[in-house]
C-alpha positions as a Markdown table, in Angstrom:
| # | Residue | x | y | z |
|---|---|---|---|---|
| 1 | Unk | -144.3 | 31.2 | 198.1 |
| 2 | Unk | -146.3 | 29.7 | 195.2 |
| 3 | Unk | -146.9 | 33.5 | 194.0 |
| 4 | Unk | -143.2 | 34.3 | 194.2 |
| 5 | Unk | -142.0 | 31.0 | 192.1 |
| 6 | Unk | -144.9 | 31.7 | 189.7 |
| 7 | Unk | -143.3 | 35.1 | 189.2 |
| 8 | Unk | -139.5 | 34.0 | 188.9 |
| 9 | Unk | -140.4 | 31.4 | 186.7 |
| 10 | Unk | -142.5 | 33.6 | 184.7 |
| 11 | Unk | -139.3 | 35.5 | 183.2 |
| 12 | Unk | -140.7 | 34.4 | 179.7 |
| 13 | Unk | -144.4 | 35.3 | 180.3 |
| 14 | Unk | -146.2 | 37.1 | 177.7 |
| 15 | Unk | -144.5 | 40.7 | 177.8 |
| 16 | Unk | -147.0 | 43.7 | 177.4 |
| 17 | Unk | -147.0 | 45.5 | 174.3 |
| 18 | Unk | -144.2 | 48.4 | 174.6 |
| 19 | Unk | -144.5 | 51.6 | 173.2 |
| 20 | Unk | -142.4 | 50.9 | 170.4 |
| 21 | Unk | -142.2 | 53.3 | 167.3 |
| 22 | Unk | -143.9 | 52.8 | 163.9 |
| 23 | Unk | -142.2 | 52.0 | 160.8 |
| 24 | Unk | -143.2 | 55.2 | 158.9 |
| 25 | Unk | -142.7 | 57.6 | 161.6 |
| 26 | Unk | -139.1 | 56.0 | 162.4 |
| 27 | Unk | -138.1 | 56.0 | 158.6 |
| 28 | Unk | -139.0 | 59.8 | 158.5 |
| 29 | Unk | -137.1 | 60.7 | 161.8 |
| 30 | Unk | -134.1 | 58.7 | 160.9 |
| 31 | Unk | -133.7 | 60.6 | 157.2 |
| 32 | Unk | -134.3 | 63.8 | 159.0 |
| 33 | Unk | -131.6 | 62.5 | 161.5 |
| 34 | Unk | -129.1 | 61.7 | 158.8 |
| 35 | Unk | -129.1 | 64.8 | 157.0 |
| 36 | Unk | -128.5 | 66.5 | 160.2 |
| 37 | Unk | -126.0 | 64.0 | 161.0 |
| 38 | Unk | -124.1 | 64.0 | 157.9 |
| 39 | Unk | -123.9 | 68.0 | 157.6 |
| 40 | Unk | -123.0 | 68.5 | 161.2 |
| 41 | Unk | -119.8 | 65.7 | 161.1 |
| 42 | Unk | -118.6 | 67.1 | 157.7 |
| 43 | Unk | -118.8 | 70.7 | 159.3 |
| 44 | Unk | -117.0 | 69.6 | 162.6 |
| 45 | Unk | -114.6 | 67.6 | 161.0 |
| 46 | Unk | -113.3 | 69.5 | 158.1 |
| 47 | Unk | -109.7 | 68.0 | 158.1 |
| 48 | Unk | -111.0 | 64.4 | 158.2 |
| 49 | Unk | -109.9 | 61.8 | 157.4 |
| 50 | Unk | -106.8 | 61.5 | 159.6 |
| 51 | Unk | -103.8 | 59.2 | 159.0 |
| 52 | Unk | -102.8 | 57.1 | 162.0 |
| 53 | Unk | -99.7 | 54.9 | 162.7 |
| 54 | Unk | -101.4 | 52.1 | 160.7 |
| 55 | Unk | -103.0 | 53.8 | 157.5 |
| 56 | Unk | -99.6 | 53.5 | 155.4 |
| 57 | Unk | -99.7 | 49.7 | 155.4 |
| 58 | Unk | -103.2 | 49.8 | 154.4 |
| 59 | Unk | -102.7 | 52.1 | 151.5 |
| 60 | Unk | -99.7 | 50.1 | 150.4 |
| 61 | Unk | -102.0 | 47.0 | 149.9 |
| 62 | Unk | -104.7 | 49.1 | 148.3 |
| 63 | Unk | -101.9 | 50.0 | 145.9 |
| 64 | Unk | -101.1 | 46.5 | 145.2 |
| 65 | Unk | -104.6 | 45.8 | 144.6 |
| 66 | Unk | -105.0 | 48.3 | 142.0 |
| 67 | Unk | -102.6 | 46.9 | 139.9 |
| 68 | Unk | -104.7 | 43.5 | 140.2 |
| 69 | Unk | -102.3 | 41.5 | 142.4 |
| 70 | Unk | -101.2 | 40.3 | 145.8 |
| 71 | Unk | -97.9 | 39.5 | 145.0 |
| 72 | Unk | -95.9 | 40.7 | 148.4 |
| 73 | Unk | -96.6 | 39.2 | 151.6 |
| 74 | Unk | -98.7 | 42.0 | 154.0 |
| 75 | Unk | -99.5 | 41.8 | 157.5 |
| 76 | Unk | -102.7 | 43.6 | 156.4 |
| 77 | Unk | -106.0 | 41.8 | 155.0 |
| 78 | Unk | -107.6 | 43.1 | 151.8 |
| 79 | Unk | -111.1 | 43.9 | 153.2 |
| 80 | Unk | -110.0 | 47.6 | 154.1 |
| 81 | Unk | -107.8 | 48.3 | 151.7 |
| 82 | Unk | -110.7 | 47.5 | 149.0 |
| 83 | Unk | -112.6 | 50.3 | 150.4 |
| 84 | Unk | -109.2 | 52.5 | 150.0 |
| 85 | Unk | -109.2 | 51.5 | 146.5 |
| 86 | Unk | -113.0 | 52.2 | 145.7 |
| 87 | Unk | -113.3 | 55.7 | 147.4 |
| 88 | Unk | -109.7 | 56.6 | 145.5 |
| 89 | Unk | -108.0 | 57.0 | 148.7 |
| 90 | Unk | -104.6 | 54.9 | 147.9 |
| 91 | Unk | -102.3 | 57.7 | 147.9 |
| 92 | Unk | -103.9 | 59.8 | 150.5 |
| 93 | Unk | -107.6 | 60.1 | 152.5 |
| 94 | Unk | -110.2 | 61.8 | 150.2 |
| 95 | Unk | -113.7 | 63.3 | 151.5 |
| 96 | Unk | -115.3 | 60.5 | 150.1 |
| 97 | Unk | -113.7 | 58.3 | 152.7 |
| 98 | Unk | -115.1 | 60.3 | 155.5 |
| 99 | Unk | -118.3 | 60.3 | 154.0 |
| 100 | Unk | -118.5 | 56.9 | 153.2 |
| 101 | Unk | -117.3 | 56.3 | 157.1 |
| 102 | Unk | -120.2 | 58.2 | 158.0 |
| 103 | Unk | -122.6 | 56.7 | 155.9 |
| 104 | Unk | -121.6 | 52.9 | 157.2 |
| 105 | Unk | -122.0 | 54.2 | 160.7 |
| 106 | Unk | -125.6 | 55.7 | 160.0 |
| 107 | Unk | -126.4 | 52.3 | 158.1 |
| 108 | Unk | -125.2 | 50.6 | 161.3 |
| 109 | Unk | -127.7 | 52.6 | 163.6 |
| 110 | Unk | -130.4 | 51.9 | 161.2 |
| 111 | Unk | -129.8 | 48.1 | 161.8 |
| 112 | Unk | -129.4 | 48.6 | 165.4 |
| 113 | Unk | -132.6 | 50.6 | 165.8 |
| 114 | Unk | -134.5 | 48.1 | 163.3 |
| 115 | Unk | -133.7 | 45.1 | 165.2 |
| 116 | Unk | -134.6 | 46.8 | 168.4 |
| 117 | Unk | -137.7 | 47.7 | 166.9 |
| 118 | Unk | -138.6 | 44.2 | 165.8 |
| 119 | Unk | -137.7 | 43.0 | 169.5 |
| 120 | Unk | -140.1 | 45.5 | 170.8 |
| 121 | Unk | -137.8 | 47.3 | 172.8 |
| 122 | Unk | -139.8 | 50.5 | 174.4 |
| 123 | Unk | -139.5 | 53.7 | 172.5 |
| 124 | Unk | -137.6 | 55.5 | 175.4 |
| 125 | Unk | -134.5 | 52.9 | 175.3 |
| 126 | Unk | -134.3 | 53.1 | 171.6 |
| 127 | Unk | -134.2 | 56.8 | 171.4 |
| 128 | Unk | -131.5 | 56.8 | 173.8 |
| 129 | Unk | -129.7 | 54.2 | 171.8 |
| 130 | Unk | -129.8 | 56.6 | 168.8 |
| 131 | Unk | -128.8 | 59.1 | 170.6 |
| 132 | Unk | -125.8 | 57.7 | 172.0 |
| 133 | Unk | -124.8 | 56.3 | 168.7 |
| 134 | Unk | -124.7 | 59.8 | 167.3 |
| 135 | Unk | -122.5 | 61.3 | 169.7 |
| 136 | Unk | -119.0 | 62.1 | 168.5 |
| 137 | Unk | -116.9 | 59.4 | 170.8 |
| 138 | Unk | -119.2 | 56.7 | 169.2 |
| 139 | Unk | -118.7 | 58.4 | 165.5 |
| 140 | Unk | -115.3 | 58.8 | 165.3 |
| 141 | Unk | -114.1 | 55.7 | 163.9 |
| 142 | Unk | -115.4 | 57.3 | 160.6 |
| 143 | Unk | -112.9 | 60.3 | 160.9 |
| 144 | Unk | -109.4 | 57.8 | 160.8 |
| 145 | Unk | -107.9 | 55.9 | 157.8 |
| 146 | Unk | -108.5 | 52.7 | 159.8 |
| 147 | Unk | -110.5 | 49.8 | 159.9 |
| 148 | Unk | -112.7 | 50.2 | 162.8 |
| 149 | Unk | -115.3 | 51.8 | 161.1 |
| 150 | Unk | -115.7 | 49.3 | 158.2 |
| 151 | Unk | -115.4 | 46.3 | 160.8 |
| 152 | Unk | -118.4 | 48.0 | 162.8 |
| 153 | Unk | -120.6 | 47.9 | 159.7 |
| 154 | Unk | -119.8 | 44.4 | 159.0 |
| 155 | Unk | -120.1 | 43.3 | 162.3 |
| 156 | Unk | -123.6 | 44.8 | 162.3 |
| 157 | Unk | -124.5 | 43.2 | 159.0 |
| 158 | Unk | -123.5 | 39.6 | 159.7 |
| 159 | Unk | -125.7 | 39.9 | 163.4 |
| 160 | Unk | -128.7 | 41.3 | 161.0 |
| 161 | Unk | -128.1 | 38.6 | 158.4 |
| 162 | Unk | -128.0 | 35.9 | 160.7 |
| 163 | Unk | -130.7 | 37.0 | 162.9 |
| 164 | Unk | -132.9 | 37.1 | 159.7 |
| 165 | Unk | -131.8 | 33.7 | 158.5 |
| 166 | Unk | -132.5 | 31.8 | 161.6 |
| 167 | Unk | -136.1 | 33.6 | 162.0 |
| 168 | Unk | -137.3 | 33.4 | 158.3 |
| 169 | Unk | -135.4 | 29.6 | 157.9 |
| 170 | Unk | -133.4 | 31.4 | 155.0 |
| 171 | Unk | -130.9 | 29.5 | 153.1 |
| 172 | Unk | -129.7 | 32.4 | 150.7 |
| 173 | Unk | -129.8 | 34.7 | 154.0 |
| 174 | Unk | -127.6 | 32.2 | 155.8 |
| 175 | Unk | -125.1 | 32.0 | 152.7 |
| 176 | Unk | -124.7 | 36.0 | 152.4 |
| 177 | Unk | -124.3 | 36.0 | 156.4 |
| 178 | Unk | -121.5 | 33.6 | 155.8 |
| 179 | Unk | -120.0 | 35.9 | 153.2 |
| 180 | Unk | -120.3 | 38.8 | 155.7 |
| 181 | Unk | -119.0 | 36.7 | 158.5 |
| 182 | Unk | -115.9 | 36.1 | 156.1 |
| 183 | Unk | -115.5 | 39.7 | 155.4 |
| 184 | Unk | -115.1 | 40.4 | 159.1 |
| 185 | Unk | -112.1 | 38.4 | 159.2 |
| 186 | Unk | -111.0 | 39.9 | 156.1 |
| 187 | Unk | -111.1 | 43.2 | 157.3 |
| 188 | Unk | -109.9 | 42.8 | 161.0 |
| 189 | Unk | -108.2 | 39.0 | 161.3 |
| 190 | Unk | -109.2 | 39.3 | 165.2 |
| 191 | Unk | -112.3 | 37.6 | 163.8 |
| 192 | Unk | -111.4 | 34.6 | 162.0 |
| 193 | Unk | -112.7 | 32.4 | 164.9 |
| 194 | Unk | -116.0 | 34.8 | 165.1 |
| 195 | Unk | -118.1 | 32.0 | 163.9 |
| 196 | Unk | -117.6 | 30.0 | 166.8 |
| 197 | Unk | -119.0 | 32.4 | 169.1 |
| 198 | Unk | -122.0 | 33.1 | 166.8 |
| 199 | Unk | -123.1 | 29.5 | 166.1 |
| 200 | Unk | -122.4 | 28.7 | 169.8 |
| 201 | Unk | -124.9 | 31.9 | 170.6 |
| 202 | Unk | -127.5 | 30.8 | 168.0 |
| 203 | Unk | -128.0 | 27.3 | 169.5 |
| 204 | Unk | -128.3 | 28.7 | 172.9 |
| 205 | Unk | -131.0 | 30.8 | 171.9 |
| 206 | Unk | -132.7 | 28.1 | 170.4 |
| 207 | Unk | -132.2 | 26.2 | 173.5 |
| 208 | Unk | -133.3 | 28.6 | 176.2 |
| 209 | Unk | -136.4 | 29.2 | 173.8 |
| 210 | Unk | -137.9 | 25.8 | 174.2 |
| 211 | Unk | -135.5 | 23.6 | 172.4 |
| 212 | Unk | -138.0 | 22.8 | 169.8 |
| 213 | Unk | -137.7 | 20.0 | 166.8 |
| 214 | Unk | -138.7 | 22.7 | 164.1 |
| 215 | Unk | -136.3 | 25.2 | 165.4 |
| 216 | Unk | -133.4 | 22.5 | 165.9 |
| 217 | Unk | -133.7 | 21.8 | 162.0 |
| 218 | Unk | -133.7 | 25.5 | 161.4 |
| 219 | Unk | -131.1 | 26.4 | 163.2 |
| 220 | Unk | -128.8 | 23.3 | 161.7 |
| 221 | Unk | -129.7 | 24.1 | 158.2 |
| 222 | Unk | -128.8 | 27.9 | 158.9 |
| 223 | Unk | -125.8 | 27.5 | 160.8 |
| 224 | Unk | -124.2 | 24.9 | 158.7 |
| 225 | Unk | -124.8 | 26.8 | 155.5 |
| 226 | Unk | -123.4 | 30.1 | 157.2 |
| 227 | Unk | -120.3 | 27.8 | 158.5 |
| 228 | Unk | -119.6 | 26.3 | 155.1 |
| 229 | Unk | -119.4 | 29.6 | 153.3 |
| 230 | Unk | -117.4 | 31.2 | 156.0 |
| 231 | Unk | -115.1 | 28.5 | 156.0 |
| 232 | Unk | -114.7 | 28.5 | 152.2 |
| 233 | Unk | -114.0 | 31.9 | 151.8 |
| 234 | Unk | -111.4 | 32.2 | 154.3 |
| 235 | Unk | -109.7 | 28.8 | 153.5 |
| 236 | Unk | -109.2 | 30.0 | 149.9 |
| 237 | Unk | -107.6 | 33.1 | 151.0 |
| 238 | Unk | -105.5 | 31.1 | 153.3 |
| 239 | Unk | -104.5 | 28.9 | 150.7 |
| 240 | Unk | -103.4 | 31.7 | 148.5 |
| 241 | Unk | -101.0 | 32.8 | 151.3 |
| 242 | Unk | -99.6 | 29.3 | 151.6 |
| 243 | Unk | -98.9 | 29.0 | 147.9 |
| 244 | Unk | -97.6 | 32.7 | 147.3 |
| 245 | Unk | -95.9 | 33.5 | 150.6 |
| 246 | Unk | -95.5 | 30.2 | 152.6 |
| 247 | Unk | -97.7 | 30.4 | 155.6 |
| 248 | Unk | -101.4 | 29.2 | 155.9 |
| 249 | Unk | -103.2 | 32.0 | 157.4 |
| 250 | Unk | -104.7 | 35.5 | 157.1 |
| 251 | Unk | -101.9 | 37.2 | 158.4 |
| 252 | Unk | -98.6 | 36.5 | 159.9 |
| 253 | Unk | -99.2 | 39.0 | 162.7 |
| 254 | Unk | -99.9 | 36.5 | 165.4 |
| 255 | Unk | -96.7 | 35.7 | 166.5 |
| 256 | Unk | -95.3 | 39.4 | 166.7 |
| 257 | Unk | -98.6 | 40.6 | 168.4 |
| 258 | Unk | -98.1 | 37.8 | 171.2 |
| 259 | Unk | -95.0 | 39.6 | 172.0 |
| 260 | Unk | -97.3 | 42.2 | 173.7 |
| 261 | Unk | -98.2 | 39.5 | 176.0 |
| 262 | Unk | -94.6 | 37.7 | 176.9 |
| 263 | Unk | -92.6 | 41.2 | 177.0 |
| 264 | Unk | -92.2 | 41.2 | 180.8 |
| 265 | Unk | -91.0 | 37.6 | 181.1 |
| 266 | Unk | -89.4 | 37.0 | 177.5 |
| 267 | Unk | -85.9 | 36.2 | 179.6 |
| 268 | Unk | -87.6 | 32.9 | 180.5 |
| 269 | Unk | -87.5 | 31.6 | 176.9 |
| 270 | Unk | -85.2 | 28.8 | 176.7 |
| 271 | Unk | -81.5 | 29.1 | 175.2 |
| 272 | Unk | -82.2 | 27.0 | 172.2 |
| 273 | Unk | -83.8 | 29.9 | 170.8 |
| 274 | Unk | -80.6 | 32.0 | 170.7 |
| 275 | Unk | -79.9 | 34.4 | 169.1 |
| 276 | Unk | -83.7 | 35.2 | 168.7 |
| 277 | Unk | -83.8 | 35.5 | 172.7 |
| 278 | Unk | -81.0 | 37.9 | 173.1 |
| 279 | Unk | -82.2 | 40.0 | 170.4 |
| 280 | Unk | -85.6 | 40.7 | 171.9 |
| 281 | Unk | -84.2 | 41.0 | 175.4 |
| 282 | Unk | -82.3 | 43.9 | 174.0 |
| 283 | Unk | -85.0 | 45.7 | 171.9 |
| 284 | Unk | -87.6 | 45.1 | 174.6 |
| 285 | Unk | -85.1 | 47.0 | 177.0 |
| 286 | Unk | -84.6 | 49.5 | 174.6 |
| 287 | Unk | -88.3 | 50.1 | 174.1 |
| 288 | Unk | -88.9 | 50.4 | 177.9 |
| 289 | Unk | -86.8 | 53.4 | 177.6 |
| 290 | Unk | -87.8 | 55.0 | 174.5 |
| 291 | Unk | -91.5 | 54.3 | 174.8 |
| 292 | Unk | -93.6 | 57.5 | 175.9 |
| 293 | Unk | -95.5 | 54.8 | 178.2 |
| 294 | Unk | -92.5 | 52.6 | 179.5 |
| 295 | Unk | -94.3 | 49.4 | 179.0 |
| 296 | Unk | -92.7 | 48.0 | 176.4 |
| 297 | Unk | -96.2 | 47.5 | 174.7 |
| 298 | Unk | -96.3 | 46.4 | 171.0 |
| 299 | Unk | -92.2 | 46.8 | 171.0 |
| 300 | Unk | -91.4 | 45.3 | 167.8 |
| 301 | Unk | -93.6 | 47.9 | 165.9 |
| 302 | Unk | -91.8 | 51.0 | 167.5 |
| 303 | Unk | -89.3 | 52.9 | 165.5 |
| 304 | Unk | -86.6 | 51.0 | 164.2 |
| 305 | Unk | -86.7 | 47.8 | 166.2 |
| 306 | Unk | -88.6 | 45.5 | 163.5 |
| 307 | Unk | -86.0 | 46.4 | 160.9 |
| 308 | Unk | -83.2 | 46.0 | 163.1 |
| 309 | Unk | -84.5 | 42.3 | 164.2 |
| 310 | Unk | -85.0 | 41.2 | 160.7 |
| 311 | Unk | -81.1 | 42.6 | 159.8 |
| 312 | Unk | -79.6 | 41.0 | 163.1 |
| 313 | Unk | -81.1 | 37.8 | 162.8 |
| 314 | Unk | -80.7 | 37.6 | 159.1 |
| 315 | Unk | -84.7 | 37.1 | 158.4 |
| 316 | Unk | -87.6 | 38.0 | 156.3 |
| 317 | Unk | -91.1 | 39.4 | 157.6 |
| 318 | Unk | -92.5 | 35.6 | 157.3 |
| 319 | Unk | -89.6 | 33.7 | 158.6 |
| 320 | Unk | -89.4 | 36.3 | 161.6 |
| 321 | Unk | -92.9 | 36.1 | 162.2 |
| 322 | Unk | -93.3 | 32.4 | 162.4 |
| 323 | Unk | -90.2 | 32.0 | 164.8 |
| 324 | Unk | -91.8 | 34.7 | 167.2 |
| 325 | Unk | -94.7 | 32.5 | 167.1 |
| 326 | Unk | -93.3 | 29.3 | 168.0 |
| 327 | Unk | -91.2 | 31.1 | 170.8 |
| 328 | Unk | -94.4 | 33.1 | 172.3 |
| 329 | Unk | -96.1 | 29.5 | 172.3 |
| 330 | Unk | -93.3 | 28.0 | 174.3 |
| 331 | Unk | -93.3 | 30.9 | 176.7 |
| 332 | Unk | -96.8 | 30.7 | 177.3 |
| 333 | Unk | -97.3 | 27.1 | 177.9 |
| 334 | Unk | -94.4 | 27.1 | 180.3 |
| 335 | Unk | -95.7 | 30.0 | 182.1 |
| 336 | Unk | -99.1 | 30.3 | 181.7 |
| 337 | Unk | -100.1 | 32.6 | 184.8 |
| 338 | Unk | -97.7 | 35.0 | 183.5 |
| 339 | Unk | -99.5 | 35.1 | 180.0 |
| 340 | Unk | -103.0 | 35.2 | 182.1 |
| 341 | Unk | -101.8 | 37.9 | 184.4 |
| 342 | Unk | -101.1 | 40.2 | 180.9 |
| 343 | Unk | -104.4 | 38.7 | 179.5 |
| 344 | Unk | -106.5 | 40.1 | 182.5 |
| 345 | Unk | -104.6 | 43.3 | 182.5 |
| 346 | Unk | -105.4 | 43.9 | 178.3 |
| 347 | Unk | -109.2 | 43.0 | 179.4 |
| 348 | Unk | -109.4 | 45.8 | 181.9 |
| 349 | Unk | -107.9 | 48.4 | 179.8 |
| 350 | Unk | -110.1 | 47.2 | 176.6 |
| 351 | Unk | -113.2 | 48.4 | 178.7 |
| 352 | Unk | -111.7 | 52.1 | 179.3 |
| 353 | Unk | -113.2 | 54.8 | 177.2 |
| 354 | Unk | -111.7 | 55.5 | 173.5 |
| 355 | Unk | -111.9 | 59.2 | 173.1 |
| 356 | Unk | -109.1 | 60.4 | 171.3 |
| 357 | Unk | -107.9 | 64.2 | 171.1 |
| 358 | Unk | -109.2 | 64.5 | 167.7 |
| 359 | Unk | -112.6 | 64.0 | 169.2 |
| 360 | Unk | -112.3 | 66.1 | 172.4 |
| 361 | Unk | -110.6 | 68.8 | 170.7 |
| 362 | Unk | -108.2 | 68.9 | 173.2 |
| 363 | Unk | -110.5 | 69.7 | 176.2 |
| 364 | Unk | -110.6 | 68.2 | 179.6 |
| 365 | Unk | -114.3 | 68.8 | 179.8 |
| 366 | Unk | -115.4 | 67.1 | 176.5 |
| 367 | Unk | -112.9 | 64.3 | 177.2 |
| 368 | Unk | -114.3 | 63.9 | 180.9 |
| 369 | Unk | -118.1 | 64.0 | 179.1 |
| 370 | Unk | -117.4 | 61.2 | 176.8 |
| 371 | Unk | -115.3 | 59.4 | 179.2 |
| 372 | Unk | -118.5 | 59.5 | 181.7 |
| 373 | Unk | -121.2 | 58.6 | 179.2 |
| 374 | Unk | -119.0 | 55.6 | 178.2 |
| 375 | Unk | -118.6 | 54.2 | 182.0 |
| 376 | Unk | -122.3 | 54.6 | 182.6 |
| 377 | Unk | -123.1 | 52.5 | 179.3 |
| 378 | Unk | -120.5 | 50.3 | 180.5 |
| 379 | Unk | -122.3 | 50.1 | 184.1 |
| 380 | Unk | -125.7 | 49.6 | 182.3 |
| 381 | Unk | -124.3 | 46.9 | 180.2 |
| 382 | Unk | -122.7 | 44.8 | 183.0 |
| 383 | Unk | -126.1 | 45.5 | 185.2 |
| 384 | Unk | -128.3 | 44.1 | 182.7 |
| 385 | Unk | -126.4 | 41.3 | 181.8 |
| 386 | Unk | -126.3 | 40.3 | 185.4 |
| 387 | Unk | -130.3 | 40.2 | 185.5 |
| 388 | Unk | -130.6 | 38.8 | 182.5 |
| 389 | Unk | -128.5 | 35.9 | 182.7 |
| 390 | Unk | -129.3 | 35.5 | 186.2 |
| 391 | Unk | -133.0 | 35.0 | 185.1 |
| 392 | Unk | -132.0 | 32.5 | 182.4 |
| 393 | Unk | -130.0 | 30.3 | 184.7 |
| 394 | Unk | -133.0 | 30.5 | 187.3 |
| 395 | Unk | -135.1 | 29.5 | 184.8 |
| 396 | Unk | -132.7 | 26.5 | 183.6 |
| 397 | Unk | -132.7 | 25.7 | 187.4 |
| 398 | Unk | -136.3 | 25.4 | 187.7 |
| 399 | Unk | -136.4 | 23.4 | 184.4 |
| 400 | Unk | -133.7 | 21.0 | 185.4 |
| 401 | Unk | -135.4 | 20.2 | 188.7 |
| 402 | Unk | -138.5 | 19.6 | 187.2 |
| 403 | Unk | -140.5 | 22.5 | 187.8 |
| 404 | Unk | -142.9 | 23.8 | 185.1 |
| 405 | Unk | -141.5 | 27.0 | 183.2 |
| 406 | Unk | -143.5 | 28.5 | 180.9 |
| 407 | Unk | -141.8 | 29.3 | 177.3 |
| 408 | Unk | -143.2 | 31.5 | 174.5 |
| 409 | Unk | -141.9 | 31.1 | 170.9 |
| 410 | Unk | -142.6 | 35.0 | 170.3 |
| 411 | Unk | -139.6 | 35.9 | 172.9 |
| 412 | Unk | -137.0 | 34.0 | 170.3 |
| 413 | Unk | -136.7 | 37.1 | 168.6 |
| 414 | Unk | -135.4 | 39.1 | 171.4 |
| 415 | Unk | -133.4 | 36.0 | 172.7 |
| 416 | Unk | -131.5 | 35.3 | 169.3 |
| 417 | Unk | -130.7 | 39.0 | 169.1 |
| 418 | Unk | -129.5 | 39.3 | 172.7 |
| 419 | Unk | -127.0 | 36.5 | 172.6 |
| 420 | Unk | -125.7 | 37.0 | 169.0 |
| 421 | Unk | -124.7 | 40.8 | 170.0 |
| 422 | Unk | -123.3 | 39.7 | 173.3 |
| 423 | Unk | -121.2 | 37.1 | 171.7 |
| 424 | Unk | -119.5 | 39.7 | 169.1 |
| 425 | Unk | -119.0 | 41.9 | 172.3 |
| 426 | Unk | -117.5 | 39.2 | 174.6 |
| 427 | Unk | -115.5 | 37.8 | 171.6 |
| 428 | Unk | -114.1 | 41.1 | 170.7 |
| 429 | Unk | -112.9 | 41.9 | 174.3 |
| 430 | Unk | -111.7 | 38.3 | 175.3 |
| 431 | Unk | -109.7 | 37.6 | 171.6 |
| 432 | Unk | -108.1 | 41.0 | 171.8 |
| 433 | Unk | -107.0 | 40.5 | 175.3 |
| 434 | Unk | -105.4 | 37.3 | 174.6 |
| 435 | Unk | -103.8 | 38.0 | 171.5 |
| 436 | Unk | -102.9 | 41.8 | 171.4 |
| 437 | Unk | -102.4 | 44.6 | 173.6 |
| 438 | Unk | -105.3 | 46.4 | 175.8 |
| 439 | Unk | -106.3 | 49.0 | 173.4 |
| 440 | Unk | -109.9 | 50.7 | 173.4 |
| 441 | Unk | -109.6 | 51.4 | 169.8 |
| 442 | Unk | -109.9 | 47.4 | 169.1 |
| 443 | Unk | -113.0 | 47.1 | 171.1 |
| 444 | Unk | -114.9 | 50.3 | 169.3 |
| 445 | Unk | -116.5 | 48.3 | 166.4 |
| 446 | Unk | -118.2 | 46.0 | 168.8 |
| 447 | Unk | -119.6 | 49.2 | 170.5 |
| 448 | Unk | -122.8 | 49.6 | 168.6 |
| 449 | Unk | -123.8 | 46.0 | 169.4 |
| 450 | Unk | -123.0 | 46.4 | 173.1 |
| 451 | Unk | -125.4 | 49.4 | 173.3 |
| 452 | Unk | -127.9 | 47.1 | 171.4 |
| 453 | Unk | -127.2 | 44.3 | 173.7 |
| 454 | Unk | -127.6 | 46.6 | 176.7 |
| 455 | Unk | -130.9 | 48.2 | 175.0 |
| 456 | Unk | -132.3 | 44.7 | 174.7 |
| 457 | Unk | -131.4 | 44.0 | 178.2 |
| 458 | Unk | -133.0 | 46.9 | 179.6 |
| 459 | Unk | -136.1 | 46.7 | 177.4 |
| 460 | Unk | -136.3 | 42.9 | 178.7 |
| 461 | Unk | -136.6 | 43.8 | 182.2 |
| 462 | Unk | -138.8 | 46.8 | 181.5 |
| 463 | Unk | -141.4 | 45.0 | 179.9 |
| 464 | Unk | -141.4 | 42.3 | 182.7 |
| 465 | Unk | -141.8 | 44.7 | 185.5 |
| 466 | Unk | -144.8 | 46.1 | 184.0 |
| 467 | Unk | -146.3 | 42.9 | 183.2 |
| 468 | Unk | -145.7 | 41.9 | 187.0 |
| 469 | Unk | -147.2 | 45.2 | 188.0 |
| 470 | Unk | -150.3 | 44.5 | 186.0 |
| 471 | Unk | -150.8 | 41.1 | 187.1 |
| 472 | Unk | -150.4 | 42.2 | 190.7 |
| 473 | Unk | -147.1 | 40.2 | 191.4 |
| 474 | Unk | -145.0 | 43.3 | 191.7 |
| 475 | Unk | -144.6 | 42.9 | 195.4 |
| 476 | Unk | -142.4 | 40.0 | 196.4 |
């Protein structure tokens, strides 16, 4: 029994030296892979980048920015329009946008591989991660005039900078991480509260790694600096919107997006919200018939509905969005279980594959292949998550019950990378499900970090299994 307890409490024992890649071979391999990757996708996607349903609104904002002003309220934030402006894609998508998207995705791969290498993840796990990230269904966001590709890059930069700052006690890196965190929200407003998840995960990694006084001072300094820069930048943009357009926030989209959560019980809106209530019911019913999926999801945006709602109610975009926000909050607070049901359905759908016909080429076999790989990845993610979190909880239970638990400083790097990447994956799925429809596209910016998290978890148990076998503790 003592051997069993020693083994289970030894989750933090010194890992064996993994079979990791050297720095110079890794750089040479990545360089060769980059050239092949870039030429392959430029040849494979001759018609990219492709406009999507939301692309026009980003181009409209980019045109405003090209004149050096933001004097019209926009449901979009300026992060992605600035990229369109930089690569000359205001009037239409250019090859420069595709190339920049492919480069950004490859830089994400480099950041993921670099962190896995520093965390001493075994070579086979790293190579598998690289291969998966180079497949079309993981690269496809670069082929569309949409925010996912840039968001993916910004999220990876945020994790790398915060990870680096917390390891090196770097205030400059922490301030840069704060700026990257603000950029995440300015590209995609879904991430405006991401700082809560990342700062919380930073403290969790500190606590699980021994809760040393030195580490506490470092974590406090870095997270405090990051938070200060993030709130200052986001606050400045919110203040601009308040002064110019009459709403304090990054965007006025929340009230509109929440209609997706309340579509099936909008009839329960109190009569005090008339004539808004009747107008919403009428347009929801029309969307149920006209929508190709017959779910009324995102029904204000479908066809004519938004413009007709404004005309019928005599409202502009911002004032109508404010009214919708108040109405949706009333519905959610009065009928929380209906809202929760909608959130759970959206969260489940968010876990499905994001495989477009543009990537599959209309081939059922290609779609099945990419979907199968996605499901295998998700299964591996949840499996390693159960093992890692189970191990951490077991070690904590031993610690809290007074049993000695060995802790090692050199596992802080791994644990920090693990919980930072996990925080972004969970945040993306939860917030997207709570505030919008369950579209797997909304999860895609976090997919490289999901793969990184899976690789970290698999590497964690791989190393411990080898260590247990070498010390003769493999048979429990």
